[in-house]
C-alpha positions as CSV (number, residue, x, y, z in Angstrom):
1,X,-77.4,25.8,-42.5
2,X,-78.1,29.1,-40.7
3,X,-75.8,32.3,-41.1
4,X,-75.1,32.0,-36.9
5,X,-73.9,28.2,-37.4
6,X,-71.9,28.5,-40.6
7,X,-69.8,31.4,-38.0
8,X,-69.3,28.9,-35.3
9,X,-68.3,26.7,-37.9
10,X,-65.9,29.2,-39.4
11,X,-64.4,30.2,-35.0
12,X,-64.0,26.3,-34.9
13,X,-61.9,25.6,-37.9
14,X,-59.6,29.0,-37.2
15,X,-59.0,28.4,-33.5
16,X,-58.1,25.0,-34.6
17,X,-55.7,26.6,-36.9
18,X,-54.4,28.4,-34.4
19,X,-54.0,25.7,-32.1
20,X,-52.2,23.8,-34.9
21,X,-49.5,26.8,-35.5
22,X,-49.1,26.8,-31.5
23,X,-48.2,23.6,-32.0
24,X,-46.0,23.6,-34.7
25,X,-44.1,26.9,-33.6
26,X,-43.5,24.9,-30.1
27,X,-41.7,21.9,-31.5
28,X,-39.3,24.2,-33.6
29,X,-39.1,26.1,-30.3
30,X,-37.9,22.9,-28.8
31,X,-35.9,21.7,-31.8
32,X,-33.9,25.2,-31.5
33,X,-33.2,24.6,-27.5
34,X,-32.2,21.4,-27.6
35,X,-29.8,22.1,-30.9
36,X,-28.4,24.8,-28.7
37,X,-28.4,22.1,-25.6
38,X,-26.2,20.0,-27.7
39,X,-23.9,22.7,-29.3
40,X,-23.3,23.6,-25.9
41,X,-22.8,20.7,-24.4
42,X,-20.2,19.9,-26.8
43,X,-18.3,23.3,-26.5
44,X,-17.8,22.7,-23.3
45,X,-16.6,19.2,-24.0
46,X,-13.7,20.7,-26.3
47,X,-13.5,23.3,-23.9
48,X,-12.2,20.9,-21.5
49,X,-10.5,18.4,-23.4
50,X,-8.3,21.3,-25.1
51,X,-8.2,22.1,-20.5
52,X,-6.8,18.8,-20.4
53,X,-4.4,18.7,-23.3
54,X,-2.6,22.2,-22.4
55,X,-2.7,21.1,-18.4
56,X,-0.8,17.5,-19.6
57,X,1.7,19.4,-22.0
58,X,2.7,22.0,-18.9
59,X,3.1,18.6,-16.9
60,X,5.4,16.7,-19.8
61,X,7.4,20.3,-20.1
62,X,8.2,19.9,-16.3
63,X,9.5,16.7,-16.2
64,X,11.3,16.9,-19.1
65,X,13.3,19.5,-17.0
66,X,13.7,17.0,-14.5
67,X,15.3,14.7,-16.9
68,X,17.7,17.0,-17.6
69,X,18.9,17.6,-14.6
70,X,19.5,14.4,-14.3
71,X,22.5,13.3,-12.8
72,X,22.1,10.0,-13.6
73,X,22.4,7.3,-16.5
74,X,18.7,8.5,-17.2
75,X,19.5,11.7,-18.0
76,X,17.2,12.9,-21.4
77,X,19.9,14.5,-23.8
78,X,18.5,17.3,-25.8
79,X,19.0,15.0,-29.0
80,X,16.0,16.5,-31.0
81,X,14.1,13.1,-30.1
82,X,10.6,12.3,-29.3
83,X,9.8,11.2,-25.5
84,X,6.7,9.6,-24.9
85,X,5.3,11.0,-21.2
86,X,1.7,9.0,-20.7
87,X,-0.2,11.0,-17.8
88,X,-3.6,10.1,-16.6
89,X,-5.5,11.5,-19.5
90,X,-3.1,12.3,-22.3
91,X,-0.3,11.0,-23.6
92,X,3.1,13.9,-24.5
93,X,5.1,13.0,-26.9
94,X,8.6,16.1,-25.9
95,X,11.4,16.8,-27.7
96,X,14.7,18.8,-26.3
97,X,16.5,20.7,-28.7
98,X,19.7,22.7,-27.0
99,X,20.0,26.1,-28.2
100,X,23.6,25.9,-26.7
101,X,24.7,24.5,-30.2
102,X,23.0,27.1,-32.3
103,X,24.5,30.6,-33.6
104,X,23.5,33.4,-31.1
105,X,21.5,36.1,-33.4
106,X,22.1,38.9,-30.6
107,X,26.5,38.2,-30.4
108,X,27.3,36.7,-33.6
109,X,30.5,38.9,-35.5
110,X,29.0,39.2,-39.7
111,X,31.1,36.4,-41.1
112,X,29.4,34.3,-38.5
113,X,26.1,35.0,-39.8
114,X,27.4,35.4,-43.4
115,X,28.4,32.1,-42.9
116,X,25.1,30.4,-41.7
117,X,23.0,32.2,-45.2
118,X,25.7,30.3,-47.3
119,X,25.8,27.1,-45.8
120,X,21.9,27.4,-45.8
121,X,22.1,27.8,-50.0
122,X,21.4,31.6,-50.0
123,X,22.6,33.5,-53.0
124,X,25.7,35.9,-51.9
125,X,24.7,38.9,-52.6
126,X,21.1,38.3,-50.6
127,X,23.1,36.4,-48.4
128,X,25.3,39.9,-48.0
129,X,21.9,41.9,-47.8
130,X,20.3,39.2,-45.0
131,X,23.5,39.4,-43.3
132,X,23.9,43.7,-43.0
133,X,20.0,44.3,-42.2
134,X,20.1,41.4,-38.8
135,X,23.1,43.2,-37.6
136,X,21.3,46.7,-38.3
137,X,18.2,45.0,-36.4
138,X,20.2,45.3,-33.6
139,X,22.9,47.8,-33.8
140,X,22.2,51.0,-32.5
141,X,24.1,52.7,-34.9
142,X,21.8,56.0,-36.5
143,X,23.0,55.0,-40.3
144,X,23.0,51.5,-42.0
145,X,25.3,49.7,-43.4
146,X,26.4,48.9,-46.7
147,X,23.0,46.9,-47.9
148,X,21.4,47.0,-44.6
149,X,18.6,49.5,-43.7
150,X,17.5,52.0,-40.5
151,X,14.0,53.4,-40.3
152,X,14.2,55.5,-43.0
153,X,14.6,52.5,-45.5
154,X,11.8,50.8,-43.6
155,X,9.5,53.1,-44.4
156,X,10.4,53.2,-47.8
157,X,9.1,49.6,-48.4
158,X,6.3,50.4,-46.7
159,X,6.5,48.8,-43.3
160,X,5.4,51.1,-39.6
161,X,8.1,50.0,-38.3
162,X,11.5,50.0,-38.3
163,X,14.7,48.4,-36.1
164,X,15.2,48.5,-32.6
165,X,17.6,49.0,-32.6
166,X,18.3,46.6,-29.5
167,X,18.7,42.6,-29.0
168,X,16.6,39.5,-30.4
169,X,13.6,38.6,-28.1
170,X,13.1,35.7,-30.1
171,X,12.8,34.2,-33.4
172,X,9.9,35.5,-34.5
173,X,11.1,39.4,-34.6
174,X,13.8,37.8,-37.2
175,X,10.6,37.5,-39.4
176,X,10.3,41.4,-38.8
177,X,14.2,42.3,-40.7
178,X,13.0,43.6,-44.0
179,X,14.0,41.3,-46.7
180,X,13.0,38.1,-44.7
181,X,9.8,36.9,-46.2
182,X,8.7,33.9,-44.2
183,X,10.4,31.2,-46.5
184,X,13.9,32.4,-45.1
185,X,12.6,32.5,-41.7
186,X,11.6,28.9,-41.5
187,X,15.3,28.3,-43.2
188,X,17.4,30.3,-40.1
189,X,14.9,28.9,-37.2
190,X,16.6,25.7,-36.4
191,X,20.3,27.7,-36.3
192,X,19.6,30.6,-34.5
193,X,18.7,31.7,-30.9
194,X,18.7,35.2,-28.9
195,X,19.2,33.3,-25.9
196,X,22.7,32.8,-25.8
197,X,26.5,34.8,-26.6
198,X,28.8,32.0,-27.3
199,X,29.0,31.5,-30.7
200,X,30.5,27.9,-32.3
201,X,33.4,26.1,-32.7
202,X,33.6,24.4,-36.6
203,X,34.3,21.0,-35.0
204,X,30.2,21.0,-34.1
205,X,28.3,18.4,-35.0
206,X,26.3,19.9,-37.0
207,X,27.0,20.4,-40.7
208,X,25.7,23.6,-41.0
209,X,26.8,25.1,-37.8
210,X,29.8,24.2,-38.3
211,X,30.7,24.9,-42.2
212,X,29.4,28.7,-40.6
213,X,32.1,29.0,-38.3
214,X,34.9,27.3,-40.7
215,X,33.8,30.1,-43.0
216,X,33.4,32.5,-40.1
217,X,37.2,31.3,-39.1
218,X,38.2,31.9,-42.0
219,X,37.3,35.4,-42.4
220,X,39.1,36.0,-39.2
221,X,36.2,35.6,-36.6
222,X,37.1,32.4,-34.6
223,X,34.4,30.9,-31.9
224,X,33.8,32.9,-28.6
225,X,32.9,31.6,-25.7
226,X,31.0,32.5,-22.5
227,X,30.3,30.7,-19.5
228,X,26.7,30.0,-20.3
229,X,23.7,28.0,-18.7
230,X,22.6,24.7,-20.9
231,X,19.7,26.4,-22.1
232,X,16.9,24.1,-24.1
233,X,14.3,24.6,-26.1
234,X,11.1,21.9,-25.0
235,X,8.0,21.3,-27.3
236,X,5.8,18.9,-25.4
237,X,2.7,17.5,-28.1
238,X,0.2,16.7,-26.0
239,X,-3.4,14.2,-27.0
240,X,-5.9,13.6,-25.2
241,X,-8.5,10.6,-25.5
242,X,-11.8,12.9,-26.3
243,X,-9.9,15.0,-29.3
244,X,-8.5,17.6,-27.1
245,X,-4.6,19.5,-28.8
246,X,-1.9,21.4,-27.6
247,X,1.5,22.0,-28.0
248,X,3.7,24.0,-26.2
249,X,7.1,25.1,-26.8
250,X,9.3,26.6,-23.6
251,X,13.3,27.2,-23.3
252,X,14.3,27.2,-20.4
253,X,17.9,28.3,-18.8
254,X,19.2,25.0,-16.3
255,X,21.3,26.4,-13.5
256,X,24.6,25.2,-13.0
257,X,26.3,24.9,-9.6
258,X,23.4,24.6,-6.9
259,X,25.6,22.5,-5.0
260,X,27.7,25.8,-3.9
261,X,24.9,28.1,-4.0
262,X,21.2,26.2,-2.9
263,X,19.1,29.4,-3.0
264,X,19.8,29.4,-6.9
265,X,16.3,28.2,-8.6
266,X,16.8,25.0,-10.1
267,X,16.1,26.6,-13.8
268,X,14.4,29.9,-15.6
269,X,11.7,30.1,-17.7
270,X,13.2,32.3,-20.7
271,X,10.2,31.8,-23.0
272,X,6.6,29.8,-23.1
273,X,4.9,30.1,-25.8
274,X,1.2,27.6,-27.7
275,X,3.3,26.2,-30.8
276,X,1.4,26.1,-33.8
277,X,-0.1,22.3,-34.2
């Protein structure tokens, strides 16, 4: 074999190697493109399922409001029981709870707050600390109560916030109070509300609320009654056949006296949030 023939063989072998590597590279690129396309398709499907679930949960909230305002025997009471709403693209479980039967965060006298903490089983000294710190959070007073806390106490504890001296805007805000841990907040959450002004009486249907009201009355704090519109917390959990899931929590105040004032909106949305699953 001549030197020229050997060179041509080497060139053909090198060219074949380049072709094989190019084919392998193109196959790899094609695989990545296909995988990326599948991932984008799955993402789009997940986003669509999530959007369908959110829309269904929102629709169920407004259906619950309609049923709550129904004056017939078909009216839904705010009893906390789950009711199923079946929509074309989702099934939604809806539960309504009355805020009016809870203890107001912004208008409760200290004996009522202390009575609630006592009824929930908190140790007396901790109950006193929590009572005064909750009061200091909402009070515009400059100095803390004996076991309370204002800005200096928060700074000393390493917090970069302090009491605003204004009413609570949500139950979650209660978790910012100095000595309230997530566990304490979870125990208080079902019994307190920032959306009402009246305080309950000892005849309340809830055992904890009734005990707190009884203790407050025994300590010279009778219940405070105001003419308040019904206020409901509605939780709607929507699930779609494609796996979408969304939980909407809304606080709705239902109007009263619509017959005498037809221009009044039938309800007011006080809070509208996505709730954790």
